[in-house]
C-alpha positions in Angstrom: -25.7 141.0 -1.9 -27.4 138.9 0.4 -25.4 136.0 2.2 -27.1 132.9 3.2 -25.8 131.2 6.5 -28.4 128.9 7.0 -27.8 125.8 5.1 -30.3 123.6 6.9 -33.4 125.0 4.8 -34.7 122.8 2.6 -34.4 125.0 -0.3 -30.8 125.5 0.3 -30.0 121.5 0.6 -31.7 121.2 -2.8 -29.5 123.8 -4.4 -26.5 122.3 -2.8 -27.5 118.8 -4.0 -28.0 120.3 -7.5 -24.7 122.0 -7.6 -22.8 119.0 -6.6 -24.5 116.8 -9.2 -23.7 119.1 -12.0 -19.9 119.4 -10.9 -19.4 115.6 -10.6 -21.2 115.1 -14.1 -18.5 117.3 -15.9 -15.7 116.2 -13.4 -14.0 119.7 -13.5 -10.5 119.2 -12.4 -7.3 121.4 -13.0 -4.7 119.7 -15.5 -7.4 118.0 -17.5 -8.6 118.6 -21.2 -12.1 119.5 -21.5 -14.6 120.8 -24.3 -15.9 124.5 -24.4 -18.6 126.1 -26.5 -17.8 129.6 -28.1 -20.4 132.0 -26.9 -18.8 135.2 -28.0 -15.8 136.6 -30.4 -14.1 140.0 -29.8 -10.9 141.3 -31.6 -8.9 140.1 -28.7 -10.8 137.2 -27.0 -12.8 134.2 -27.6 -15.3 133.5 -24.8 -16.4 130.0 -24.0 -19.0 128.4 -21.9 -17.9 125.3 -19.9 -20.6 123.9 -17.8 -19.7 123.6 -14.1 -17.4 126.5 -13.9 -18.2 129.6 -11.9 -17.5 132.1 -14.8 -16.6 132.1 -18.4 -13.2 131.3 -19.5 -11.4 133.4 -22.4 -8.8 132.4 -25.0 -6.5 135.1 -26.7 -7.4 135.6 -30.3 -3.5 135.4 -31.2 -3.2 131.9 -29.5 -6.0 130.6 -32.1 -4.4 132.3 -34.9 -1.0 130.5 -33.8 -2.7 127.2 -34.2 -4.1 128.0 -37.4 -7.8 127.6 -36.5 -8.8 131.4 -36.4 -11.0 130.6 -39.6 -12.4 127.3 -38.0 -13.6 129.1 -34.9 -17.0 130.5 -34.8 -19.6 131.3 -32.2 -21.3 127.8 -31.2 -18.4 125.9 -32.2 -16.8 123.5 -29.7 -13.1 123.8 -28.8 -10.7 121.6 -26.4 -8.8 123.4 -23.8 -6.6 122.5 -21.0 -7.9 123.6 -17.7 -5.0 125.1 -16.1 -6.6 126.9 -13.0 -10.1 126.8 -11.8 -9.7 130.1 -10.1 -6.4 132.5 -10.1 -5.7 135.2 -7.8 -8.0 137.7 -9.9 -10.8 134.9 -9.7 -10.7 133.9 -13.3 -10.7 130.4 -14.9 -7.4 130.0 -16.9 -7.5 127.7 -19.8 -5.2 127.0 -22.9 -6.3 125.9 -26.2 -2.7 125.4 -27.5 -1.5 123.4 -24.6 -4.4 121.2 -25.2 -3.7 120.6 -28.8 -0.1 119.7 -28.0 -1.2 117.3 -25.2 -3.5 115.7 -27.7 -0.9 115.4 -30.2 2.0 114.1 -27.9 -0.4 111.3 -26.5 -1.1 110.4 -30.2 2.4 110.3 -31.0 3.3 108.4 -27.9 0.4 105.8 -29.2 2.1 105.5 -32.6 5.6 105.1 -31.0 4.3 102.2 -28.7 2.7 100.6 -31.8 5.7 101.2 -34.1 3.4 103.1 -36.4 4.6 105.7 -39.3 3.4 109.1 -39.0 2.5 111.7 -41.5 4.6 114.9 -41.6 6.2 117.5 -43.5 9.6 119.3 -43.1 9.0 123.0 -42.2 12.2 124.6 -41.9 16.0 123.6 -41.6 17.8 124.2 -38.4 21.1 123.4 -36.8 21.8 119.9 -37.1 18.7 118.7 -39.0 15.4 119.8 -39.8 11.9 120.5 -38.0 9.0 118.1 -38.8 5.3 119.1 -38.4 3.2 116.3 -37.6 0.3 116.6 -40.2 -2.7 115.5 -37.7 -1.9 117.3 -34.5 0.5 120.0 -35.8 3.0 118.9 -33.2 6.9 119.8 -34.2 9.4 117.3 -34.1 13.1 117.1 -34.9 14.9 115.0 -37.6 18.7 114.8 -37.5 20.5 115.6 -40.8 21.8 111.9 -40.5 18.3 110.7 -40.6 16.9 112.6 -43.6 18.1 110.1 -46.3 20.0 106.8 -46.5 22.8 108.6 -48.7 24.3 112.2 -48.5 22.2 114.9 -50.0 23.6 118.4 -50.7 20.2 120.0 -51.4 17.0 119.1 -49.5 14.9 122.1 -50.7 12.5 119.9 -52.8 11.5 117.8 -49.5 10.5 121.0 -47.7 6.6 121.4 -47.4 6.1 117.9 -49.0 4.0 115.4 -46.9 5.7 112.1 -46.3 6.2 109.4 -43.9 8.4 109.3 -40.9 9.5 107.1 -38.2 9.4 107.8 -34.5 12.8 106.9 -33.2 12.9 108.7 -29.9 10.5 110.2 -27.4 11.5 112.2 -24.4 8.5 112.0 -21.9 10.1 114.7 -19.6 10.7 117.4 -21.7 8.3 116.4 -24.3 10.6 116.5 -27.4 10.2 114.1 -30.0 12.9 112.7 -32.8 11.7 111.3 -36.2 13.8 109.6 -39.2 12.8 109.7 -42.7 15.9 107.5 -43.5 14.4 104.4 -41.7 11.2 104.9 -44.1 13.3 105.2 -47.2 15.8 102.4 -46.1 13.1 100.0 -45.2 11.1 100.6 -48.4 14.5 99.8 -50.4 15.2 96.7 -48.4 12.0 95.3 -49.3 12.5 95.7 -52.9 16.2 94.6 -52.5 15.6 91.6 -50.8 13.0 90.8 -53.5 15.7 91.2 -56.0 18.6 89.4 -54.3 16.0 86.5 -53.8 16.1 85.8 -57.3 19.9 85.1 -57.5 21.9 82.1 -56.3 25.5 81.2 -55.9 27.2 80.5 -59.5 24.8 82.5 -61.6 26.2 84.4 -64.3 25.2 88.4 -64.4 25.3 89.6 -68.0 26.1 93.3 -68.8 26.6 94.6 -65.2 27.7 98.4 -65.3 30.7 99.8 -63.8 29.2 102.4 -61.5 32.4 103.4 -59.2 35.5 102.0 -57.3 37.3 102.3 -54.4 40.8 101.0 -53.1 39.3 97.7 -52.2 37.2 97.0 -55.1 34.8 98.1 -57.8 31.0 98.7 -57.6 28.7 97.5 -60.5 25.0 98.3 -61.4 22.9 95.3 -61.9 19.4 95.8 -63.5 16.9 93.0 -63.5 13.0 92.9 -64.2 12.3 93.6 -60.5 14.7 96.6 -60.2 18.2 97.6 -59.7 20.9 96.7 -57.2 24.5 97.5 -56.8 27.1 94.8 -56.0 30.5 94.9 -55.1 33.5 92.9 -57.0 36.4 93.0 -54.6 39.9 93.7 -55.6 41.2 90.0 -55.1 38.3 88.9 -57.3 39.1 91.1 -60.3 41.8 89.3 -61.9 44.3 86.4 -61.1 46.9 89.0 -61.6 48.0 91.6 -59.3 45.7 94.6 -59.5 46.7 97.8 -57.7 43.3 99.9 -58.2 40.4 99.0 -60.3 40.6 102.3 -62.3 43.7 100.4 -63.8 41.5 98.0 -65.7 37.8 99.4 -65.6 36.0 102.7 -66.6 32.8 104.1 -65.3 29.9 103.1 -67.6 31.7 99.9 -69.0 29.8 96.6 -69.2 31.1 93.4 -67.8 29.8 89.9 -67.1 30.0 88.9 -63.3 29.6 85.6 -61.3 27.7 85.4 -58.1 30.1 83.9 -55.3 28.2 84.8 -52.3 24.6 86.1 -51.2 24.0 87.5 -47.6 20.3 87.9 -47.1 20.7 89.6 -43.7 23.0 92.3 -45.1 21.5 92.3 -48.4 24.7 92.1 -50.3 26.0 89.9 -53.2 29.3 89.3 -53.8 30.7 88.8 -57.4 33.7 87.8 -59.2 35.3 88.3 -62.6 38.4 86.3 -62.5 36.1 83.0 -61.8 34.7 83.3 -65.0 38.1 82.4 -66.6 40.5 79.4 -65.8 42.9 79.5 -62.8 46.3 79.9 -64.0 47.7 78.4 -60.7 46.4 75.0 -62.4 49.7 75.5 -64.4 51.8 75.5 -61.4 53.2 72.0 -62.1 54.9 73.3 -65.3 57.4 75.1 -62.6 59.9 73.5 -60.6 61.6 74.4 -57.3 65.1 75.3 -57.9 64.9 76.2 -61.6 65.4 79.5 -63.0 62.6 81.4 -64.9 62.0 84.9 -66.2 59.4 86.8 -64.3 57.7 90.2 -64.8 57.7 92.7 -62.2 54.0 93.9 -61.6 54.0 95.7 -58.4 56.5 97.1 -55.9 56.0 97.3 -52.0 58.2 98.4 -49.1 58.9 94.9 -48.6 59.3 93.2 -52.0 57.9 93.0 -55.4 55.0 90.9 -56.9 56.0 89.3 -60.1 54.2 87.1 -62.7 55.5 83.8 -63.9 52.7 84.0 -66.6 49.5 86.1 -66.9 47.6 85.6 -63.7 50.3 83.5 -62.0 51.7 85.9 -59.4 54.7 85.3 -57.0 56.4 87.2 -54.4 59.8 88.3 -54.5 60.9 89.3 -51.0 63.5 92.2 -50.5 65.7 89.7 -48.6 66.2 87.8 -51.8 67.3 90.5 -53.8 70.8 90.5 -53.2 73.5 88.6 -51.1 75.3 91.5 -50.0 72.7 94.5 -50.0 70.5 94.7 -46.8 67.3 96.6 -46.2 67.4 98.1 -49.7 64.1 99.9 -50.8 62.9 97.7 -54.0 62.2 100.8 -56.0 66.0 101.5 -56.2 66.6 98.3 -57.8 63.5 97.3 -59.8 60.8 99.1 -61.9 57.3 97.9 -62.9 57.6 95.9 -66.3 61.1 94.8 -65.8 61.8 91.2 -66.7 64.3 89.5 -64.4 65.9 86.1 -63.8 64.7 84.3 -60.4 64.9 81.0 -59.0 61.8 79.2 -57.6 62.4 78.6 -53.8 58.8 77.5 -52.6 55.7 76.2 -54.0 52.6 76.0 -51.5 49.7 74.4 -53.3 47.4 74.7 -50.2 48.2 78.5 -49.8 48.5 79.1 -53.5 51.9 80.9 -52.8 55.1 80.8 -54.8 58.4 82.4 -53.5 61.3 83.3 -55.7 64.9 84.5 -55.2 66.8 86.8 -57.5 70.1 86.4 -55.6 70.1 82.6 -56.2 70.6 83.6 -60.0 74.0 85.2 -59.1 77.2 83.3 -57.2 77.3 83.8 -53.6 80.0 86.3 -53.2 81.1 84.7 -49.9 81.6 81.3 -51.6 84.0 83.3 -54.2 86.0 85.1 -51.5 86.1 81.7 -49.8 87.8 80.2 -53.0 90.1 83.3 -53.4 90.9 84.3 -49.9 90.4 81.3 -47.5 90.6 81.7 -43.8 94.3 82.5 -42.8 95.1 84.3 -46.1 95.6 88.2 -46.3 93.3 90.5 -48.3 93.2 94.3 -49.0 90.2 96.3 -48.1 89.3 100.0 -47.8 87.8 101.4 -44.7 84.0 102.5 -45.4 82.7 102.8 -42.0 83.9 103.0 -38.5 81.8 103.2 -35.3 82.8 103.3 -31.7 84.1 99.5 -31.6 85.0 98.4 -34.9 85.9 99.0 -38.6 84.1 97.8 -41.7 86.3 97.3 -44.8 85.3 96.6 -48.5 87.4 93.6 -49.2 89.3 93.5 -52.5 87.0 93.5 -55.7 84.1 92.0 -53.8 80.9 93.8 -52.6 81.5 92.4 -49.0 82.1 94.2 -45.8 84.8 92.5 -43.4 84.4 93.3 -39.9 87.6 94.3 -38.1 87.0 94.5 -34.2 89.0 97.1 -32.4 90.4 94.2 -30.2 92.0 93.0 -33.4 93.8 96.1 -34.3 97.0 95.9 -32.5 98.6 94.0 -29.5 99.7 97.1 -27.8 97.7 100.1 -26.3 94.0 101.0 -25.7 91.7 99.4 -28.3 89.3 102.5 -28.3 92.3 104.6 -28.7 93.7 102.7 -31.7 90.5 103.3 -33.4 91.1 107.1 -33.4 94.2 106.2 -35.7 92.0 105.3 -38.8 89.5 107.2 -41.1 87.5 106.4 -43.7 89.3 105.6 -47.2 92.3 104.3 -45.6 93.8 101.0 -47.3 94.7 98.2 -45.1 95.8 94.7 -45.5 94.3 92.4 -43.1 94.1 88.6 -42.3 90.7 86.6 -42.9 90.0 84.9 -39.5 86.5 83.8 -40.1 84.0 83.3 -43.0 80.3 82.5 -42.2 78.5 82.2 -45.6 75.1 81.2 -44.0 75.1 84.3 -42.0 77.0 86.6 -44.6 79.4 87.5 -42.3 83.6 88.0 -42.4 85.9 88.6 -39.9 89.1 90.1 -40.0 92.0 91.0 -38.0 95.0 93.5 -38.3 96.9 92.6 -35.4 97.4 89.0 -36.6 99.8 90.3 -39.4 102.4 91.3 -36.5 104.2 89.1 -34.3 102.5 88.4 -31.2 104.8 90.2 -28.3 103.1 87.4 -26.0 105.2 84.8 -27.6 108.2 86.5 -25.6 106.8 84.2 -22.5 106.4 81.1 -24.5 109.8 79.6 -22.6 108.5 81.0 -19.0 106.8 79.8 -16.2 105.0 80.7 -13.0 107.8 81.7 -10.3 110.4 82.7 -12.8 112.2 85.5 -12.1 112.5 88.6 -14.6 114.5 91.7 -14.7 112.1 94.6 -15.5 112.2 98.3 -15.7 110.1 100.6 -14.2 108.4 102.9 -16.4 106.0 104.7 -14.1 104.2 104.7 -10.8 101.0 105.7 -9.1 98.6 105.1 -6.4 97.7 101.6 -8.0 101.3 100.4 -8.4 104.2 100.2 -10.9 104.1 100.1 -14.6 107.0 97.8 -15.9 108.4 96.3 -19.0 110.4 93.1 -18.8 113.9 93.5 -20.4 113.7 92.1 -23.9 109.8 92.3 -24.2 107.4 95.0 -25.5 104.5 94.2 -23.0 103.8 96.6 -20.2 102.9 94.9 -17.0 101.2 96.5 -13.9 102.7 95.3 -10.3 100.1 96.0 -8.0 100.8 98.0 -4.9 100.1 94.9 -2.9 102.4 93.1 -4.5 105.5 95.5 -4.2 106.9 94.2 -0.9 106.3 91.8 2.2 106.2 94.5 4.4 103.4 96.9 4.1 105.8 99.9 4.9 108.0 99.1 2.0 104.8 98.7 -0.5 105.1 102.0 -1.7 104.9 102.9 -5.2 106.4 106.5 -4.6 109.7 104.6 -3.7 110.2 104.5 -7.6 110.6 107.3 -9.7 111.0 105.6 -12.9 114.1 103.9 -14.9 114.8 101.7 -12.1 115.9 97.9 -12.9 114.1 95.5 -10.5 113.8 91.9 -10.1 110.3 90.4 -10.0 108.8 86.8 -10.1 105.7 85.6 -12.3 102.7 85.2 -10.4 100.3 84.3 -13.2 100.9 83.2 -16.9 97.8 82.5 -19.0 98.4 81.9 -22.8 94.7 81.4 -23.6 93.8 84.6 -21.9 97.1 86.2 -22.9 97.7 87.4 -19.2 100.6 87.7 -17.2 101.0 89.0 -13.6 104.4 90.2 -11.7 105.0 90.1 -8.0 108.3 91.6 -6.1 106.7 90.2 -2.9 106.4 86.8 -4.6 110.2 86.7 -5.3 110.8 87.7 -1.6 108.9 85.0 -0.3 110.8 82.5 -3.0 114.1 83.7 -1.9 113.2 83.6 2.0 112.0 80.2 1.7 115.2 79.2 -0.2 117.7 80.9 2.3 115.9 79.3 5.3 116.2 76.0 3.6 120.1 76.5 2.8 120.9 78.3 6.1 119.0 76.6 8.7 122.0 75.7 11.0 122.5 77.7 14.0 126.5 77.7 13.7 126.3 79.4 10.4 127.7 82.9 10.8 126.3 84.1 7.4 124.3 87.7 7.5 121.3 87.6 5.2 120.3 91.1 3.8 116.7 90.5 4.9 115.2 91.7 8.2 112.3 89.2 8.3 114.7 86.2 7.5 116.7 86.7 10.6 113.6 86.5 12.7 112.8 83.2 11.0 115.9 81.8 11.8 115.8 82.9 15.5 112.4 81.2 15.6 113.7 78.1 14.1 116.7 77.9 16.3 114.6 78.3 19.5 112.4 75.4 18.2 115.6 73.2 17.8 117.1 74.1 21.2 113.6 73.0 22.9 113.6 69.8 21.3 
C-alpha cells in the first residue's frame, strides 16, 4: 500500500476538499439516526450503504426479524439505523435498526404526551400488576396497570388482548425510557361525555318514572334510569327512602323492581344525580301539632340500637327513646333486654323540636317514680328493711323493702365503734339489715341509709362534759404512740399521746403502764360536730400545779406538796417576794 505524506500537492488538496464536503453533507455523527440503503442480504447479515462512511455497516438478520420487518427488507430498500460507533476496536461501523426504531417511537410518544393526544395500541400480554401494550405505529412497548384497564373491576380481560384500541399516556420516564398508559381514562372520558349530556336534561324537582333497582348498600339504593340519550345510575340515600326508620334498603326493595324517583340534587362536576322516594309523599311531621308535650301515647318500636330505641308515633313519624328514659332504677341496661322490634309501648313526649325535626319520649314517665313512693312510705328518719346485694371496699348496697331501689350504706355509718373497713368484713351478700333512711335525692335517684343511727351514740356520754374537766380512765394498752384508755362509764377508746403523759419528759414513758391501771386525765379537746375528744395527763398536772400555787403561795405554809416541780415554783415565788 502506498502512503501519501505530501498533502501540499494540488491533487491531494482537491481530494481532501471533496472528502470534507461529502462528510459535511451527510453530517455523520455518532448517536444520530441516519438512513441506509440495503446492498446485500445473506443468511446472517444485511449490508447497508451509508454515504460518508469508510465501510459498509451490517445488521443482524435476527434483529430485523425481532422488529417484524424481515419481509419488508429487500435489496435497494432504505432502512433507518442508529449510528452507535463510526469505528469500533476492530475498525467496523456499528449501527442498530432496533434502537433507531425505539428512539423514533419514543420521540413520537413524547410528542403525543406533550400534546395530550390519545395513541393507538393493543394489549399483547398480561404481566404482574397489569398488561403490556404495543404502540401500533412504532411498535414501542408500554405498561398499563391493572387499575387503569377499565373504570370498573374486570375478572377476565381475554377479550381485550390483541384488539386495537385507544390509550392515554399518563406517565413518561425520560431517564429509563419507560411509558405508562391508561385505557380507563379513555373509557371514563367517553362515558363522562355521554353522562353529562344525559344529566344535563334533568333539573331539581323532576319526577323520574320507572327507575329500576340495580343494587343497594348500607347507605342507600342504586337505581338505573333510562332516557332517550342513554342510561345512568342514580343514588337514593337511606334517609331519602322513607320517613320511617329504615335499617337497610333490602327491607323495602328487591333487585329489578321499578319505582318513581324525585330529583333533589344535581352535581355536574361529579356527574351525580341525587333522588328521593319519600319526598313523593306528604311529610308526616306536618302532623306533629296533633301531639302535646307531657301527654302519653302508644308508640311502636321499629329499630333498636346500643343507646336506645327508635319508635313511631304514626307511620313515618319517628322518635327516639333513649336508654336513660327506660327505667327509674335500672342504669346502663341494654335496650335489647327490655324491648323487641314491633313492641307497642306507652311513652310520654318530653320534647318537640320543629326546627331539628326531633321528638324525644320517655317510657319511665309512664310509671310512678319509685323514689317518690319510697319517700311517702319511708320518709327521712324512718327505719326500713333491706337485703345486701352488693359490697365494695367502702360501702354496702341494699335493696330496700319491696322497692326496686338500692340504698347506699357507707362504711362510716355501720358502727360508732371499731374500724370502718373491719366492720365491712362482718357482712355478706344476702344479709338482712334494718337501716335508717338518712337522705333521699329524687332528682339524682339516690338514697343514703345508716345502720349506726339505730344505736345509741356513745359520744353522748360527753354531753355534760367540757374542756379541762377531770376524768378517771382505765388503761387498756400502751405502745410507742401513747396510751389507749377508756373513761369509766364510757365505751369510747381514746388515745393519750406520748407527749401528753407527763410534764416531765423523763416521766412521759408509755412503758410505765402495763394495762389495767386507773389514772386521772383532763379533757384537752371536745368537738361534738367532729365527734372528737382528746385527753391529757400533762394538762391535769398543769391545772393542779396552777391551783396549788394559787392556794399555797404563802412562805409560812408548812405543807409539803407531792409535786417536785411545785416546790421549785414556790421557791421562785418566795425569792421574788423577798426581793420586793
